[in-house]
NUVORO-339838 format. One record per residue (C-alpha): x, y, z; chain. Coordinates in nm, 2 decimals. Example, Ala and Ser with C-alpha at 12.3 -4.5 7.8 and 13.67 -1.06 7.14 Angstrom:
<logus>
- c1:c2:c3:ch
- 1.23:-0.45:0.78:A
- 1.37:-0.11:0.71:A
</logus>
This chain:
<logus>
- c1:c2:c3:ch
- 0.84:1.88:0.32:A
- 1.20:1.96:0.22:A
- 1.51:1.78:0.37:A
- 1.61:2.10:0.55:A
- 1.28:2.12:0.73:A
- 1.31:1.74:0.82:A
- 1.67:1.79:0.93:A
- 1.55:2.09:1.16:A
- 1.28:1.88:1.31:A
- 1.52:1.58:1.38:A
- 1.77:1.81:1.56:A
- 1.54:1.83:1.87:A
- 1.59:1.46:1.94:A
- 1.85:1.32:2.20:A
- 2.08:1.07:2.09:A
- 1.88:0.82:2.32:A
- 1.56:0.88:2.12:A
- 1.75:0.84:1.80:A
- 1.90:0.50:1.91:A
- 1.55:0.39:2.06:A
- 1.36:0.46:1.74:A
- 1.64:0.33:1.53:A
- 1.61:0.01:1.73:A
- 1.27:-0.03:1.68:A
- 1.28:0.07:1.32:A
- 1.50:-0.25:1.28:A
- 1.22:-0.43:1.47:A
- 0.99:-0.34:1.18:A
- 1.15:-0.61:0.99:A
- 1.04:-0.86:1.25:A
- 0.70:-0.71:1.24:A
- 0.69:-0.78:0.85:A
- 0.77:-1.13:0.89:A
- 0.53:-1.19:1.13:A
- 0.26:-1.02:0.94:A
- 0.35:-1.20:0.62:A
- 0.31:-1.55:0.82:A
- 0.00:-1.47:1.01:A
- -0.19:-1.35:0.69:A
- -0.06:-1.61:0.45:A
- -0.38:-1.80:0.48:A
- -0.58:-1.50:0.36:A
- -0.44:-1.43:0.03:A
- -0.20:-1.73:-0.06:A
- -0.39:-2.01:-0.23:A
- -0.39:-1.96:-0.61:A
- -0.71:-2.19:-0.69:A
- -1.00:-2.13:-0.89:A
- -1.09:-1.80:-1.02:A
- -1.37:-1.65:-0.81:A
- -1.47:-1.36:-1.01:A
- -1.34:-1.05:-1.17:A
- -1.26:-0.69:-1.08:A
- -1.17:-0.38:-1.31:A
- -0.92:-0.10:-1.26:A
- -0.93:0.20:-1.49:A
- -0.79:0.56:-1.49:A
- -0.93:0.74:-1.81:A
- -1.28:0.77:-1.66:A
- -1.52:0.63:-1.43:A
- -1.78:0.37:-1.56:A
- -2.14:0.37:-1.40:A
- -2.17:0.12:-1.14:A
- -2.47:-0.02:-1.31:A
- -2.26:-0.10:-1.61:A
- -2.00:-0.27:-1.40:A
- -2.25:-0.49:-1.23:A
- -2.41:-0.56:-1.56:A
- -2.08:-0.69:-1.71:A
- -2.06:-0.94:-1.43:A
- -1.79:-0.78:-1.22:A
- -1.72:-0.81:-0.83:A
- -1.61:-0.45:-0.81:A
- -1.31:-0.24:-0.88:A
- -0.96:-0.15:-0.76:A
- -0.95:0.24:-0.74:A
- -0.66:0.49:-0.72:A
- -0.61:0.67:-0.40:A
- -0.38:0.91:-0.56:A
- -0.41:1.22:-0.78:A
- -0.36:1.23:-1.13:A
- 0.01:1.33:-1.26:A
- 0.04:1.70:-1.40:A
- 0.15:1.54:-1.73:A
- -0.15:1.31:-1.73:A
- -0.47:1.50:-1.73:A
- -0.64:1.25:-1.95:A
- -0.67:1.04:-1.60:A
- -1.01:1.17:-1.54:A
- -1.08:0.86:-1.31:A
- -0.83:0.96:-1.05:A
- -0.87:0.98:-0.77:A
- -1.16:0.77:-0.64:A
- -1.44:0.96:-0.48:A
- -1.70:0.89:-0.20:A
- -1.97:0.93:-0.47:A
- -1.82:0.67:-0.69:A
- -1.79:0.42:-0.40:A
- -2.15:0.49:-0.28:A
- -2.29:0.42:-0.62:A
- -2.07:0.09:-0.64:A
- -2.20:-0.02:-0.29:A
- -2.56:0.04:-0.38:A
- -2.52:-0.19:-0.67:A
- -2.36:-0.46:-0.46:A
- -2.01:-0.40:-0.58:A
- -1.69:-0.34:-0.37:A
- -1.39:-0.13:-0.39:A
- -1.03:-0.20:-0.32:A
- -0.75:0.08:-0.27:A
- -0.41:0.14:-0.48:A
- -0.17:0.42:-0.48:A
- 0.03:0.50:-0.76:A
- 0.12:0.86:-0.85:A
- 0.44:0.87:-1.05:A
- 0.54:0.61:-1.34:A
- 0.85:0.53:-1.52:A
- 1.13:0.79:-1.47:A
- 0.90:0.95:-1.19:A
- 0.79:0.61:-1.03:A
- 0.72:0.66:-0.66:A
- 0.95:0.38:-0.56:A
- 1.26:0.56:-0.71:A
- 1.24:0.78:-0.40:A
- 1.32:0.50:-0.19:A
- 1.23:0.50:0.21:A
- 1.21:0.89:0.20:A
- 0.91:0.84:-0.05:A
- 0.69:0.73:0.24:A
- 0.69:1.08:0.37:A
- 0.51:1.19:0.04:A
- 0.30:0.91:-0.05:A
- 0.17:0.74:0.25:A
- -0.03:1.04:0.38:A
- -0.17:1.11:0.04:A
- -0.29:0.73:0.01:A
- -0.44:0.73:0.35:A
- -0.61:1.08:0.31:A
- -0.79:0.98:-0.01:A
- -0.88:0.62:0.11:A
- -1.05:0.80:0.39:A
- -1.23:1.07:0.20:A
- -1.36:0.79:-0.03:A
- -1.52:0.62:0.27:A
- -1.24:0.36:0.31:A
- -1.22:0.21:0.66:A
- -0.91:0.11:0.86:A
- -0.82:-0.25:0.89:A
- -0.82:-0.29:0.50:A
- -0.51:-0.28:0.28:A
- -0.39:-0.02:0.04:A
- -0.20:-0.17:-0.26:A
- 0.13:0.00:-0.34:A
- 0.21:0.00:-0.71:A
- 0.54:-0.11:-0.85:A
- 0.45:-0.07:-1.20:A
- 0.77:-0.17:-1.36:A
- 1.00:-0.47:-1.43:A
- 1.28:-0.39:-1.20:A
- 1.61:-0.54:-1.15:A
- 1.71:-0.72:-0.81:A
- 1.94:-0.42:-0.75:A
- 1.66:-0.17:-0.78:A
- 1.45:-0.38:-0.56:A
- 1.71:-0.41:-0.29:A
- 1.82:-0.05:-0.30:A
- 1.49:0.14:-0.36:A
- 1.18:-0.08:-0.37:A
- 1.25:-0.26:-0.07:A
- 1.32:0.06:0.14:A
- 1.02:0.23:-0.01:A
- 0.79:-0.07:0.07:A
- 0.89:-0.12:0.42:A
- 0.88:0.24:0.51:A
- 0.52:0.26:0.35:A
- 0.42:-0.06:0.52:A
- 0.53:0.08:0.86:A
- 0.33:0.41:0.80:A
- 0.02:0.21:0.68:A
- 0.03:0.00:1.00:A
- 0.07:0.29:1.22:A
- -0.24:0.42:1.07:A
- -0.43:0.10:1.10:A
- -0.41:-0.05:0.76:A
- -0.26:-0.36:0.59:A
- -0.04:-0.35:0.29:A
- -0.08:-0.48:-0.04:A
- 0.19:-0.49:-0.33:A
- 0.11:-0.45:-0.69:A
- 0.39:-0.58:-0.90:A
- 0.53:-0.86:-1.12:A
- 0.61:-1.21:-1.02:A
- 0.97:-1.12:-0.90:A
- 0.85:-0.81:-0.71:A
- 0.59:-1.03:-0.52:A
- 0.83:-1.32:-0.47:A
- 1.09:-1.08:-0.34:A
- 0.85:-0.90:-0.11:A
- 0.69:-1.21:0.03:A
- 1.04:-1.33:0.14:A
- 1.11:-0.99:0.29:A
- 0.79:-1.01:0.49:A
- 0.62:-0.71:0.30:A
- 0.25:-0.72:0.24:A
- -0.04:-0.95:0.30:A
- -0.23:-0.90:-0.04:A
- -0.07:-0.92:-0.38:A
- -0.17:-0.78:-0.72:A
- 0.03:-0.92:-1.00:A
- 0.08:-0.79:-1.35:A
- 0.24:-0.96:-1.64:A
- 0.53:-0.73:-1.73:A
- 0.85:-0.94:-1.67:A
- 0.67:-1.23:-1.52:A
- 0.75:-1.47:-1.80:A
- 0.39:-1.61:-1.81:A
- 0.40:-1.72:-1.45:A
- 0.14:-1.66:-1.21:A
- 0.28:-1.64:-0.84:A
- 0.11:-1.88:-0.61:A
- 0.03:-1.61:-0.35:A
- -0.15:-1.39:-0.60:A
- -0.47:-1.24:-0.46:A
- -0.55:-1.05:-0.79:A
- -0.40:-1.11:-1.15:A
- -0.42:-0.82:-1.40:A
- -0.48:-0.98:-1.73:A
- -0.27:-0.84:-2.04:A
- -0.38:-0.53:-2.25:A
- -0.53:-0.77:-2.52:A
- -0.82:-0.85:-2.24:A
- -0.90:-0.49:-2.19:A
- -1.29:-0.41:-2.23:A
- -1.48:-0.11:-2.27:A
- -1.75:-0.05:-2.01:A
- -1.97:0.26:-2.04:A
- -1.72:0.40:-2.28:A
- -1.43:0.37:-2.06:A
- -1.14:0.14:-2.12:A
- -1.08:-0.09:-1.84:A
- -0.84:-0.37:-1.72:A
- -0.96:-0.71:-1.62:A
- -0.85:-0.89:-1.33:A
- -0.90:-1.24:-1.20:A
- -0.97:-1.26:-0.83:A
- -0.82:-1.56:-0.66:A
- -0.92:-1.50:-0.28:A
- -1.27:-1.44:-0.10:A
- -1.07:-1.14:0.06:A
- -0.91:-0.95:-0.21:A
- -0.88:-0.63:-0.02:A
- -1.22:-0.50:-0.08:A
- -1.44:-0.27:0.12:A
- -1.75:-0.05:0.11:A
- -1.81:0.30:0.23:A
- -1.99:0.31:0.58:A
- -1.86:-0.03:0.70:A
- -1.68:-0.01:1.05:A
- -1.31:-0.01:1.04:A
- -1.12:-0.31:1.15:A
- -0.79:-0.39:1.29:A
- -0.48:-0.47:1.11:A
- -0.48:-0.87:1.10:A
- -0.26:-1.01:1.37:A
- -0.23:-0.69:1.55:A
- -0.35:-0.86:1.88:A
- -0.22:-1.21:1.83:A
- 0.05:-1.15:2.09:A
- 0.34:-1.33:1.89:A
- 0.68:-1.20:1.89:A
- 0.64:-1.00:1.55:A
- 0.34:-0.82:1.67:A
- 0.48:-0.73:2.01:A
- 0.78:-0.59:1.83:A
- 0.53:-0.39:1.61:A
- 0.34:-0.26:1.91:A
- 0.65:-0.14:2.06:A
- 0.76:0.01:1.73:A
- 0.45:0.21:1.72:A
- 0.49:0.31:2.09:A
- 0.83:0.43:2.05:A
- 0.77:0.61:1.72:A
- 0.48:0.79:1.90:A
- 0.70:0.91:2.18:A
- 0.99:1.00:1.95:A
- 0.78:1.17:1.70:A
- 0.58:1.45:1.87:A
- 0.20:1.45:1.77:A
- 0.20:1.10:1.60:A
- -0.11:0.91:1.74:A
- -0.07:0.53:1.68:A
- -0.46:0.53:1.67:A
- -0.43:0.60:1.32:A
- -0.58:0.95:1.23:A
- -0.30:1.19:1.27:A
- 0.00:1.04:1.07:A
- 0.13:1.35:0.88:A
- 0.41:1.37:0.62:A
- 0.61:1.59:0.85:A
- 0.59:1.30:1.12:A
- 0.70:1.03:0.90:A
- 0.99:1.24:0.77:A
- 1.11:1.30:1.11:A
- 1.10:0.93:1.19:A
- 1.29:0.87:0.86:A
- 1.54:1.12:0.96:A
- 1.58:0.95:1.29:A
- 1.67:0.63:1.12:A
- 1.90:0.81:0.89:A
- 2.10:0.98:1.19:A
- 2.10:0.61:1.35:A
- 2.26:0.47:1.05:A
- 2.54:0.74:1.06:A
- 2.61:0.69:1.44:A
- 2.65:0.30:1.36:A
- 2.86:0.36:1.06:A
- 3.11:0.55:1.24:A
</logus>
């Protein structure tokens, strides 16, 4: 959706609606802190390695071969291949693949990453949520992914603190709000610093760490740790990354399992109350946005983003 179209949509809102939506957008920070606190016990303790999972993009190894190699499952892309990376024959994940894995007793977790390097998704800042959240949700659902599960959001870089503060944090917060509105949790894929900063900002409840820029450290809140390229293996002719799993719940799901609720959604604490209010107000301010989770579109997210931007202009005057 173009910025011009978003501006036209936002023009229909009253100043009162802008102020209301903006105020509750600010409450998203409270929601994030509450979520981070509530789910800490689920994905925080860096203890013994409980097993391994794989990730891959160049192809799709057979589920039987993955099982024979001793893995618990795979983290799979709920994103399309880039136009300049047609070699990524393993993107996106499909229902046929997740069903085959489930038949072998293997589980799937979801990760979203479309761009990389100069075209990294996070370089769009908060506005990127309008593009990427609907795609992540649609592909996750099409592959059999239920609600109540996380979608990892990839920060496949070694960013500076300034890049985090000005682009990555707004991008992750906007995606977290969109995912929660649709009934999903948020995972963060990043290096030690990104995970550390995200946790302090109340972003995410599952953390998949890569080594680039991590200085040999593994963050104590790591759910999954991606091993270096030297540890890659070939399964059924496909090169795969190996990941150590440190939590019983690493964000996994199987097609056909019943959808759940976002952890903490009914606990009644201040953060979750603010989150419920946020979703209700956004539902009122953005026509057609159903907080039940099945009808969040890029246009609706763009409109919500535009509201927040207009509020920022009002406050800055």
